[in-house]
All heavy atoms as an XYZ file, in Angstrom:
816
protein
N     280.150     26.749   -210.704
C     281.419     27.109   -210.127
C     281.994     25.859   -209.465
O     281.463     25.383   -208.473
C     281.181     28.222   -209.106
C     282.407     28.870   -208.605
S     282.049     30.198   -207.410
C     280.888     31.200   -208.266
N     283.063     25.292   -209.983
C     283.578     24.047   -209.421
C     284.397     24.274   -208.163
O     284.936     25.345   -207.938
C     284.447     23.492   -210.545
C     284.809     24.670   -211.369
C     283.711     25.668   -211.206
N     284.488     23.239   -207.367
C     285.375     23.256   -206.224
C     286.045     21.896   -206.158
O     285.580     20.925   -206.727
C     284.635     23.586   -204.915
C     283.755     22.480   -204.404
C     284.217     21.593   -203.458
C     282.457     22.332   -204.872
C     283.407     20.580   -202.985
C     281.642     21.329   -204.400
C     282.121     20.445   -203.455
N     287.163     21.833   -205.490
C     287.915     20.589   -205.410
C     287.548     19.839   -204.141
O     287.472     20.414   -203.067
C     289.403     20.881   -205.435
N     287.313     18.566   -204.304
C     287.057     17.708   -203.154
C     288.304     16.873   -202.950
O     288.786     16.201   -203.861
C     285.861     16.807   -203.437
C     285.484     15.961   -202.249
C     284.228     15.162   -202.540
O     283.188     15.769   -202.810
O     284.321     13.925   -202.489
N     288.863     16.910   -201.768
C     290.109     16.215   -201.485
C     289.801     14.955   -200.683
O     289.109     15.006   -199.676
C     291.083     17.124   -200.702
C     291.372     18.382   -201.515
C     292.353     16.385   -200.345
C     292.178     19.421   -200.795
N     290.334     13.850   -201.152
C     290.147     12.581   -200.457
C     291.510     11.955   -200.210
O     292.376     11.967   -201.075
C     289.302     11.627   -201.308
C     287.890     12.105   -201.536
C     287.103     11.140   -202.407
O     287.560      9.997   -202.609
O     286.045     11.541   -202.901
N     291.681     11.403   -199.016
C     292.934     10.716   -198.715
C     292.770      9.253   -199.071
O     291.803      8.598   -198.702
C     293.282     10.868   -197.232
C     294.662     10.354   -196.915
C     295.088     10.666   -195.496
O     294.634     11.676   -194.951
O     295.860      9.871   -194.956
N     293.738      8.742   -199.822
C     293.701      7.343   -200.207
C     294.438      6.518   -199.177
O     295.154      7.039   -198.335
C     294.317      7.178   -201.604
C     293.497      7.914   -202.664
C     294.111      7.818   -204.047
O     295.177      7.191   -204.201
O     293.509      8.371   -204.966
N     294.293      5.211   -199.243
C     294.868      4.301   -198.254
C     296.369      4.397   -198.088
O     296.895      4.201   -197.004
N     297.105      4.705   -199.145
C     298.571      4.748   -199.054
C     299.101      6.126   -198.655
O     300.283      6.392   -198.754
C     299.193      4.303   -200.376
C     298.791      5.195   -201.542
O     297.983      6.130   -201.334
O     299.278      4.950   -202.659
N     298.228      6.997   -198.223
C     298.639      8.330   -197.800
C     298.600      9.351   -198.920
O     298.775     10.536   -198.683
N     298.382      8.898   -200.144
C     298.285      9.828   -201.274
C     296.949     10.557   -201.200
O     295.996     10.092   -200.587
C     298.409      9.066   -202.589
N     296.893     11.683   -201.840
C     295.682     12.484   -201.838
C     295.186     12.601   -203.271
O     295.950     12.898   -204.181
C     295.953     13.889   -201.252
C     294.717     14.755   -201.341
C     296.431     13.785   -199.822
N     293.891     12.344   -203.469
C     293.311     12.536   -204.801
C     292.338     13.706   -204.737
O     291.718     13.962   -203.713
C     292.589     11.265   -205.270
O     291.437     11.048   -204.497
N     292.221     14.415   -205.846
C     291.358     15.581   -205.911
C     290.375     15.380   -207.057
O     290.758     15.055   -208.170
C     292.181     16.867   -206.155
C     291.272     18.070   -206.261
C     293.211     17.054   -205.065
N     289.094     15.550   -206.764
C     288.080     15.464   -207.812
C     287.264     16.742   -207.792
O     287.015     17.310   -206.739
C     287.171     14.252   -207.595
O     286.460     14.390   -206.391
N     286.865     17.208   -208.982
C     286.064     18.430   -209.051
C     284.589     18.099   -208.951
O     284.112     17.146   -209.534
C     286.324     19.182   -210.354
C     287.603     19.970   -210.314
C     287.662     21.019   -211.390
O     286.606     21.459   -211.872
O     288.779     21.398   -211.751
N     283.877     18.907   -208.198
C     282.432     18.787   -208.035
C     281.822     20.121   -208.433
O     282.514     21.131   -208.499
C     282.067     18.488   -206.573
C     282.610     17.180   -206.050
C     281.869     15.980   -206.585
O     280.651     16.092   -206.815
O     282.512     14.944   -206.788
N     280.553     20.140   -208.661
C     279.860     21.386   -208.950
C     279.154     21.863   -207.699
O     278.474     21.088   -207.034
C     278.823     21.183   -210.069
O     279.511     20.710   -211.221
C     278.120     22.480   -210.398
N     279.336     23.132   -207.382
C     278.672     23.701   -206.215
C     277.198     23.860   -206.525
O     276.828     24.383   -207.579
C     279.275     25.071   -205.832
C     280.707     24.879   -205.351
C     278.435     25.762   -204.768
C     281.419     26.160   -205.008
N     276.372     23.415   -205.627
C     274.932     23.562   -205.785
C     274.553     24.942   -205.285
O     274.930     25.346   -204.191
C     274.173     22.474   -204.987
C     272.678     22.668   -205.103
C     274.596     21.099   -205.465
N     273.813     25.695   -206.100
C     273.384     27.029   -205.701
C     272.402     26.918   -204.538
O     271.577     26.021   -204.506
C     272.703     27.736   -206.865
C     273.645     27.993   -208.017
C     272.901     28.577   -209.137
N     273.159     30.010   -209.103
C     272.636     30.842   -209.957
N     271.811     30.438   -210.877
N     272.932     32.123   -209.892
N     272.498     27.850   -203.621
C     271.549     27.819   -202.503
C     270.130     28.079   -202.990
O     269.923     28.746   -203.997
C     272.028     28.953   -201.593
C     272.853     29.831   -202.463
C     273.411     28.972   -203.556
N     269.172     27.541   -202.273
C     267.771     27.782   -202.618
C     267.327     29.082   -201.968
O     267.705     29.390   -200.854
C     266.895     26.637   -202.140
C     267.197     25.353   -202.863
C     266.103     24.341   -202.593
N     266.436     23.112   -203.261
C     265.856     22.710   -204.379
N     264.911     23.427   -204.932
N     266.203     21.580   -204.944
N     266.529     29.825   -202.687
C     266.034     31.101   -202.201
C     264.537     30.994   -201.953
O     263.842     30.232   -202.616
C     266.315     32.211   -203.213
C     267.800     32.463   -203.383
C     268.524     31.813   -204.375
C     268.473     33.322   -202.534
C     269.891     32.037   -204.513
C     269.822     33.550   -202.667
C     270.526     32.908   -203.660
O     271.865     33.131   -203.787
N     264.057     31.785   -201.007
C     262.634     31.789   -200.671
C     261.786     32.197   -201.859
O     260.692     31.690   -202.050
C     262.367     32.753   -199.516
C     263.019     32.355   -198.219
C     262.819     33.407   -197.150
O     261.768     34.081   -197.150
O     263.733     33.581   -196.337
N     262.271     33.156   -202.639
C     261.524     33.661   -203.782
C     262.476     34.376   -204.730
O     263.669     34.473   -204.471
C     260.412     34.600   -203.321
C     260.913     35.719   -202.424
O     262.069     36.163   -202.589
O     260.149     36.165   -201.560
N     261.938     34.868   -205.837
C     262.764     35.554   -206.826
C     263.360     36.841   -206.281
O     264.466     37.224   -206.653
C     261.949     35.852   -208.083
C     261.679     34.628   -208.913
C     260.949     34.991   -210.182
C     260.693     33.734   -210.998
N     260.042     34.021   -212.275
N     262.646     37.493   -205.395
C     263.168     38.738   -204.819
C     264.453     38.471   -204.040
O     265.420     39.216   -204.156
C     262.108     39.412   -203.919
O     260.932     39.652   -204.689
C     262.611     40.723   -203.353
N     264.473     37.407   -203.261
C     265.668     37.058   -202.483
C     266.834     36.734   -203.416
O     267.968     37.175   -203.183
C     265.375     35.884   -201.561
N     266.570     35.980   -204.469
C     267.614     35.645   -205.439
C     268.145     36.907   -206.100
O     269.358     37.117   -206.191
C     267.073     34.688   -206.504
C     267.991     34.414   -207.696
C     269.289     33.764   -207.250
C     267.279     33.560   -208.732
N     267.247     37.767   -206.551
C     267.658     38.992   -207.230
C     268.467     39.901   -206.316
O     269.469     40.476   -206.734
C     266.442     39.725   -207.773
C     265.805     38.996   -208.944
C     264.523     39.639   -209.365
N     263.965     38.952   -210.530
C     262.734     39.106   -210.953
N     261.916     39.950   -210.351
N     262.310     38.449   -212.005
N     268.045     40.038   -205.058
C     268.790     40.880   -204.111
C     270.191     40.326   -203.890
O     271.165     41.088   -203.823
C     268.039     40.996   -202.790
S     266.586     42.068   -202.877
N     270.316     39.010   -203.793
C     271.626     38.395   -203.606
C     272.512     38.634   -204.824
O     273.683     38.980   -204.695
C     271.485     36.907   -203.323
C     272.797     36.282   -202.892
O     273.441     36.828   -201.967
O     273.194     35.258   -203.485
N     271.955     38.468   -206.018
C     272.731     38.694   -207.243
C     273.158     40.155   -207.380
O     274.299     40.446   -207.755
C     271.927     38.258   -208.468
C     271.666     36.754   -208.590
C     270.708     36.473   -209.734
C     272.963     35.985   -208.764
N     272.256     41.068   -207.062
C     272.589     42.495   -207.090
C     273.691     42.777   -206.074
O     274.644     43.508   -206.354
C     271.344     43.359   -206.816
C     270.374     43.268   -207.998
C     271.722     44.814   -206.535
C     268.992     43.825   -207.722
N     273.564     42.192   -204.897
C     274.571     42.380   -203.859
C     275.947     41.935   -204.289
O     276.957     42.593   -204.018
N     276.014     40.805   -204.985
C     277.303     40.309   -205.467
C     277.868     41.220   -206.554
O     279.060     41.518   -206.562
C     277.150     38.899   -206.018
C     276.851     37.879   -204.961
C     276.580     36.539   -205.581
N     275.986     35.644   -204.617
C     276.285     34.358   -204.556
N     277.133     33.838   -205.397
N     275.702     33.598   -203.657
N     277.012     41.634   -207.479
C     277.471     42.472   -208.594
C     278.007     43.817   -208.112
O     279.007     44.311   -208.616
C     276.338     42.698   -209.590
C     276.753     43.572   -210.759
C     275.670     43.742   -211.776
C     276.161     44.630   -212.914
N     275.169     44.783   -213.961
N     277.333     44.417   -207.126
C     277.694     45.752   -206.667
C     278.519     45.741   -205.371
O     278.695     46.777   -204.758
C     276.439     46.602   -206.484
C     275.762     46.937   -207.795
C     274.752     46.134   -208.303
C     276.154     48.054   -208.536
C     274.131     46.429   -209.514
C     275.541     48.363   -209.737
C     274.537     47.540   -210.230
O     273.930     47.835   -211.424
N     279.000     44.589   -204.968
C     279.841     44.446   -203.771
C     279.182     45.024   -202.516
O     279.794     45.763   -201.754
C     281.212     45.079   -204.004
N     277.919     44.672   -202.316
C     277.203     45.111   -201.119
C     277.581     44.221   -199.943
O     277.906     43.046   -200.121
C     275.690     45.028   -201.343
C     275.114     45.804   -202.527
C     273.614     45.570   -202.621
C     275.416     47.284   -202.404
N     277.500     44.778   -198.749
C     277.733     43.970   -197.556
C     276.531     43.053   -197.341
O     275.444     43.294   -197.877
C     277.924     44.871   -196.329
O     276.696     45.481   -195.970
N     276.731     42.023   -196.547
C     275.629     41.096   -196.261
C     274.473     41.836   -195.592
O     273.312     41.585   -195.895
C     276.107     39.935   -195.376
C     275.083     38.847   -195.208
C     274.662     38.223   -196.537
O     275.484     37.943   -197.400
N     273.377     38.023   -196.722
N     274.772     42.764   -194.719
C     273.729     43.516   -194.036
C     272.967     44.411   -195.011
O     271.753     44.545   -194.924
C     274.325     44.344   -192.903
C     273.292     45.017   -192.037
C     272.361     44.009   -191.387
N     272.794     43.751   -190.048
C     272.190     42.927   -189.215
N     271.121     42.267   -189.584
N     272.657     42.728   -188.022
N     273.683     45.017   -195.955
C     273.018     45.842   -196.963
C     272.061     45.001   -197.807
O     270.958     45.441   -198.136
C     274.045     46.539   -197.859
C     274.800     47.650   -197.153
C     276.028     48.132   -197.876
O     276.542     47.429   -198.772
O     276.507     49.238   -197.536
N     272.468     43.783   -198.131
C     271.601     42.876   -198.888
C     270.360     42.531   -198.063
O     269.239     42.538   -198.582
C     272.356     41.596   -199.300
C     273.480     41.933   -200.283
C     271.400     40.573   -199.911
C     274.440     40.788   -200.547
N     270.545     42.253   -196.774
C     269.406     41.935   -195.903
C     268.433     43.112   -195.820
O     267.219     42.923   -195.925
C     269.892     41.592   -194.482
C     270.615     40.280   -194.378
C     271.243     40.073   -193.013
O     271.700     41.058   -192.386
O     271.276     38.919   -192.570
N     268.978     44.303   -195.651
C     268.140     45.505   -195.563
C     267.400     45.721   -196.880
O     266.196     45.995   -196.893
C     268.984     46.740   -195.174
C     268.199     48.029   -195.351
C     269.478     46.615   -193.726
N     268.104     45.560   -198.006
C     267.478     45.729   -199.314
C     266.332     44.734   -199.491
O     265.250     45.103   -199.957
C     268.517     45.521   -200.423
C     267.937     45.570   -201.823
S     269.157     45.517   -203.180
C     270.170     44.117   -202.762
N     266.546     43.486   -199.120
C     265.517     42.461   -199.266
C     264.291     42.782   -198.411
O     263.159     42.724   -198.888
C     266.069     41.086   -198.897
C     265.080     39.923   -198.921
C     264.443     39.759   -200.294
C     265.765     38.643   -198.483
N     264.513     43.139   -197.163
C     263.392     43.462   -196.286
C     262.638     44.691   -196.788
O     261.407     44.742   -196.749
C     263.879     43.665   -194.849
C     264.383     42.389   -194.163
C     265.071     42.731   -192.844
C     263.244     41.415   -193.941
N     263.375     45.677   -197.283
C     262.747     46.879   -197.823
C     261.949     46.535   -199.079
O     260.827     47.001   -199.258
C     263.821     47.930   -198.111
C     263.284     49.297   -198.367
C     262.689     50.026   -197.348
C     263.372     49.870   -199.618
C     262.189     51.304   -197.582
C     262.878     51.135   -199.872
C     262.286     51.848   -198.846
N     262.513     45.687   -199.932
C     261.830     45.280   -201.170
C     260.551     44.503   -200.873
O     259.608     44.529   -201.670
C     262.765     44.429   -202.019
N     260.501     43.852   -199.739
C     259.306     43.098   -199.351
C     258.266     43.975   -198.670
O     257.253     43.481   -198.187
C     259.700     41.942   -198.437
C     260.422     40.845   -199.181
C     260.684     39.660   -198.326
N     261.215     38.566   -199.136
C     261.951     37.585   -198.671
N     262.260     37.555   -197.379
N     262.381     36.640   -199.469
N     258.522     45.290   -198.621
C     257.529     46.220   -198.113
C     257.641     46.578   -196.646
O     256.753     47.231   -196.101
N     258.724     46.184   -196.012
C     258.912     46.524   -194.604
C     259.288     47.990   -194.440
O     259.970     48.562   -195.292
C     260.019     45.651   -193.990
C     259.609     44.218   -193.855
O     258.862     43.866   -192.961
N     260.080     43.382   -194.763
N     258.867     48.568   -193.352
C     259.236     49.947   -193.028
C     260.617     49.959   -192.382
O     261.138     48.916   -191.968
C     258.238     50.569   -192.039
O     258.313     49.845   -190.803
C     256.822     50.549   -192.585
N     261.187     51.138   -192.275
C     262.494     51.276   -191.622
C     262.427     50.757   -190.195
O     263.305     50.024   -189.743
C     262.977     52.738   -191.682
C     263.383     53.061   -193.128
C     264.129     52.986   -190.724
C     263.751     54.484   -193.398
N     261.349     51.095   -189.481
C     261.207     50.647   -188.088
C     261.069     49.128   -187.980
O     261.645     48.513   -187.082
C     260.001     51.311   -187.435
O     260.223     52.689   -187.309
N     260.321     48.520   -188.903
C     260.160     47.062   -188.825
C     261.452     46.343   -189.209
O     261.771     45.299   -188.641
C     258.990     46.582   -189.689
O     259.237     46.791   -191.056
N     262.215     46.909   -190.141
C     263.520     46.327   -190.486
C     264.446     46.412   -189.282
O     265.122     45.441   -188.934
C     264.143     47.052   -191.701
C     263.301     46.794   -192.956
C     265.588     46.602   -191.925
C     263.694     47.654   -194.146
N     264.456     47.577   -188.630
C     265.289     47.768   -187.444
C     264.935     46.742   -186.369
O     265.821     46.133   -185.759
C     265.131     49.187   -186.906
N     263.645     46.543   -186.149
C     263.212     45.580   -185.145
C     263.606     44.157   -185.487
O     264.056     43.396   -184.623
N     263.460     43.779   -186.747
C     263.789     42.414   -187.161
C     265.285     42.133   -187.086
O     265.710     41.032   -186.755
C     263.286     42.150   -188.573
C     263.506     40.718   -189.005
C     262.682     40.302   -190.187
O     261.604     40.888   -190.424
O     263.109     39.380   -190.883
N     266.103     43.144   -187.403
C     267.552     42.958   -187.417
C     268.224     43.377   -186.110
O     269.448     43.285   -185.992
C     268.172     43.738   -188.585
C     267.706     43.318   -189.984
C     268.365     44.193   -191.047
C     267.987     41.846   -190.245
N     267.435     43.844   -185.154
C     267.938     44.269   -183.840
C     268.967     45.383   -183.969
O     270.038     45.345   -183.358
C     268.511     43.081   -183.053
C     267.521     41.985   -182.842
C     267.586     40.831   -183.607
C     266.510     42.107   -181.902
C     266.657     39.810   -183.427
C     265.583     41.099   -181.721
C     265.660     39.949   -182.491
N     268.638     46.369   -184.812
C     269.475     47.544   -184.983
C     268.569     48.774   -184.892
O     267.350     48.655   -184.889
C     270.236     47.530   -186.333
C     269.272     47.416   -187.524
C     271.262     46.398   -186.360
C     269.940     47.413   -188.896
N     269.177     49.967   -184.811
C     268.372     51.181   -184.688
C     267.849     51.637   -186.048
O     268.368     51.240   -187.102
C     269.207     52.304   -184.071
O     270.151     52.786   -185.012
N     266.832     52.484   -186.009
C     266.301     53.073   -187.237
C     267.405     53.825   -187.986
O     267.486     53.764   -189.215
C     265.159     54.043   -186.924
C     263.874     53.345   -186.504
O     263.875     52.108   -186.324
O     262.855     54.047   -186.369
N     268.240     54.547   -187.237
C     269.324     55.302   -187.874
C     270.321     54.389   -188.580
O     270.861     54.745   -189.632
C     270.046     56.186   -186.859
C     269.250     57.420   -186.508
O     268.418     57.872   -187.295
N     269.470     57.953   -185.326
N     270.564     53.221   -188.026
C     271.472     52.261   -188.667
C     270.858     51.744   -189.967
O     271.548     51.614   -190.978
C     271.806     51.099   -187.716
O     272.393     51.632   -186.523
C     272.779     50.124   -188.355
N     269.562     51.495   -189.971
C     268.878     51.078   -191.204
C     269.006     52.187   -192.247
O     269.320     51.926   -193.414
C     267.389     50.742   -190.953
C     266.673     50.460   -192.266
C     267.249     49.557   -190.009
N     268.791     53.421   -191.836
C     268.903     54.547   -192.764
C     270.317     54.662   -193.331
O     270.495     54.948   -194.520
C     268.507     55.847   -192.067
C     267.026     55.933   -191.752
C     266.706     57.190   -190.966
C     265.255     57.200   -190.519
N     264.950     58.372   -189.683
N     271.312     54.409   -192.487
C     272.704     54.434   -192.947
C     272.945     53.342   -193.978
O     273.563     53.582   -195.024
C     273.678     54.274   -191.764
O     273.507     55.383   -190.873
C     275.127     54.206   -192.228
N     272.441     52.137   -193.716
C     272.586     51.038   -194.683
C     271.897     51.402   -195.997
O     272.442     51.154   -197.080
C     272.014     49.737   -194.133
C     272.844     49.103   -193.070
N     274.184     48.805   -193.228
C     272.517     48.682   -191.829
C     274.649     48.232   -192.126
N     273.654     48.149   -191.258
N     270.718     51.986   -195.918
C     269.985     52.364   -197.123
C     270.743     53.448   -197.900
O     270.833     53.392   -199.128
C     268.579     52.856   -196.782
C     267.642     51.769   -196.271
S     267.362     50.422   -197.453
C     266.506     51.284   -198.751
N     271.301     54.417   -197.200
C     272.054     55.499   -197.842
C     273.270     54.924   -198.587
O     273.531     55.275   -199.741
C     272.486     56.513   -196.784
C     272.883     57.844   -197.291
C     273.048     58.928   -196.235
N     273.576     58.501   -194.954
C     272.849     58.395   -193.826
N     271.555     58.684   -193.833
N     273.404     58.004   -192.697
N     273.987     54.017   -197.932
C     275.158     53.393   -198.562
C     274.746     52.500   -199.734
O     275.424     52.465   -200.761
C     275.942     52.594   -197.528
C     276.635     53.481   -196.522
C     277.399     52.698   -195.504
N     278.025     53.606   -194.549
C     278.486     53.242   -193.385
N     278.425     51.980   -193.000
N     279.030     54.136   -192.576
N     273.650     51.791   -199.560
C     273.102     50.931   -200.610
C     272.760     51.764   -201.847
O     273.150     51.419   -202.972
C     271.869     50.218   -200.060
C     270.990     49.413   -200.981
C     271.727     48.186   -201.462
C     269.727     48.997   -200.259
N     272.053     52.850   -201.658
C     271.681     53.731   -202.771
C     272.929     54.274   -203.467
O     272.982     54.340   -204.695
C     270.820     54.896   -202.283
C     269.361     54.579   -202.069
C     268.928     53.311   -201.696
C     268.388     55.559   -202.228
C     267.582     53.036   -201.499
C     267.039     55.292   -202.040
C     266.647     54.027   -201.676
O     265.316     53.755   -201.489
N     273.941     54.669   -202.690
C     275.169     55.215   -203.270
C     275.883     54.160   -204.122
O     276.324     54.449   -205.236
C     276.092     55.719   -202.163
N     275.979     52.940   -203.610
C     276.661     51.876   -204.354
C     275.908     51.498   -205.621
O     276.517     51.138   -206.628
C     276.836     50.633   -203.471
C     277.874     50.816   -202.381
C     277.991     49.567   -201.527
C     278.999     49.726   -200.409
N     279.107     48.491   -199.604
N     274.581     51.568   -205.575
C     273.767     51.214   -206.738
C     273.574     52.391   -207.694
O     273.074     52.211   -208.805
C     272.391     50.700   -206.291
C     272.382     49.426   -205.448
C     270.959     49.077   -205.030
C     273.024     48.273   -206.193
N     273.941     53.596   -207.257
C     273.794     54.778   -208.092
C     272.348     55.196   -208.289
O     271.968     55.648   -209.361
N     271.548     55.031   -207.234
C     270.137     55.401   -207.306
C     269.818     56.439   -206.233
O     270.592     56.629   -205.302
C     269.207     54.173   -207.164
C     269.450     53.462   -205.828
C     269.411     53.216   -208.335
C     268.516     52.299   -205.571
N     268.633     57.076   -206.366
C     268.238     58.103   -205.399
C     266.879     57.865   -204.768
O     266.565     58.463   -203.751
C     268.206     59.467   -206.077
C     269.545     59.926   -206.561
C     269.415     61.308   -207.093
N     270.577     61.648   -207.895
C     270.802     62.833   -208.352
N     269.969     63.806   -208.111
N     271.872     63.076   -209.074
N     266.051     57.039   -205.396
C     264.676     56.855   -204.923
C     264.363     55.379   -204.736
O     264.906     54.526   -205.426
C     263.689     57.420   -205.943
C     263.858     58.873   -206.241
C     262.894     59.289   -207.330
C     263.113     60.737   -207.726
N     262.231     61.116   -208.830
N     263.414     55.113   -203.833
C     263.029     53.725   -203.608
C     262.390     53.113   -204.850
O     262.535     51.914   -205.085
C     262.131     53.578   -202.379
C     260.776     54.214   -202.485
C     259.992     53.995   -201.200
C     258.664     54.724   -201.264
N     257.915     54.565   -200.015
N     261.741     53.928   -205.685
C     261.153     53.418   -206.921
C     262.243     52.879   -207.847
O     262.033     51.877   -208.536
C     260.349     54.509   -207.645
C     259.085     54.916   -206.931
C     259.322     55.984   -205.856
O     260.443     56.407   -205.599
N     258.252     56.407   -205.213
N     263.409     53.533   -207.835
C     264.534     53.050   -208.638
C     265.059     51.724   -208.099
O     265.432     50.842   -208.873
C     265.656     54.085   -208.660
C     265.324     55.355   -209.408
C     266.426     56.390   -209.298
O     266.686     56.864   -208.175
O     267.019     56.713   -210.339
N     265.069     51.596   -206.784
C     265.492     50.333   -206.174
C     264.531     49.215   -206.556
O     264.961     48.134   -206.977
C     265.572     50.464   -204.649
C     265.953     49.194   -203.890
C     267.342     48.702   -204.297
C     265.879     49.428   -202.385
N     263.235     49.461   -206.443
C     262.241     48.452   -206.800
C     262.355     48.078   -208.272
O     262.272     46.905   -208.639
C     260.826     48.924   -206.481
C     260.551     49.103   -205.017
C     259.768     50.154   -204.569
C     261.067     48.236   -204.070
C     259.498     50.327   -203.218
C     260.811     48.400   -202.718
C     260.020     49.444   -202.288
N     262.552     49.074   -209.132
C     262.684     48.819   -210.569
C     263.913     47.957   -210.860
O     263.850     47.024   -211.664
C     262.754     50.133   -211.338
N     265.025     48.254   -210.189
C     266.242     47.475   -210.371
C     266.031     46.027   -209.951
O     266.362     45.098   -210.685
C     267.396     48.093   -209.571
C     268.713     47.311   -209.582
C     269.299     47.251   -210.996
C     269.711     47.936   -208.612
N     265.452     45.838   -208.782
C     265.225     44.480   -208.272
C     264.277     43.717   -209.186
O     264.533     42.563   -209.538
C     264.681     44.518   -206.829
C     265.756     45.048   -205.879
C     264.217     43.132   -206.384
C     265.262     45.396   -204.491
N     263.176     44.345   -209.585
C     262.181     43.659   -210.404
C     262.646     43.363   -211.815
O     262.147     42.433   -212.449
C     260.875     44.456   -210.435
C     260.169     44.421   -209.097
O     260.229     43.432   -208.375
N     259.523     45.512   -208.752
N     263.596     44.132   -212.311
C     264.059     43.920   -213.692
C     265.323     43.071   -213.753
O     265.756     42.704   -214.837
C     264.321     45.266   -214.361
O     265.425     45.915   -213.745
N     265.900     42.762   -212.605
C     267.185     42.046   -212.592
C     266.995     40.588   -212.977
O     266.114     39.902   -212.457
C     267.839     42.143   -211.201
C     269.328     41.987   -211.267
C     270.125     43.064   -211.612
C     269.930     40.764   -211.038
C     271.502     42.932   -211.704
C     271.303     40.626   -211.126
C     272.082     41.706   -211.449
O     273.443     41.576   -211.559
N     267.826     40.120   -213.891
C     267.793     38.712   -214.294
C     269.171     38.117   -214.116
O     270.173     38.825   -214.120
C     267.340     38.539   -215.768
C     265.885     38.919   -215.922
C     268.195     39.349   -216.710
N     269.207     36.814   -213.985
C     270.466     36.100   -213.758
C     271.430     36.373   -214.843
O     271.757     36.088   -215.777
C     270.210     34.609   -213.609
C     269.441     34.302   -212.360
C     269.240     32.818   -212.195
O     270.222     32.070   -212.205
O     268.110     32.400   -212.057
């Protein structure tokens, strides 16, 4: 995905050169897959974070503690996440994440 780099030249003119955006590095494939799924399904950043923590085996309570939110808020994020992805069970979420490719 290119972006324009703007440089001011000595005479006040501006030149624009295209560069390639470097993709961010991810901790592991699960993090990359969750981010890609989040982009495809228009998930919020918090929903992506909750999905990633859940995919890594965290409980609702441990996710709540790590993100400094209540258990009910985690459940709300999960409910919205499931609705946006069109799934009903955590096994479906795990299957989606594990089968997702770039």
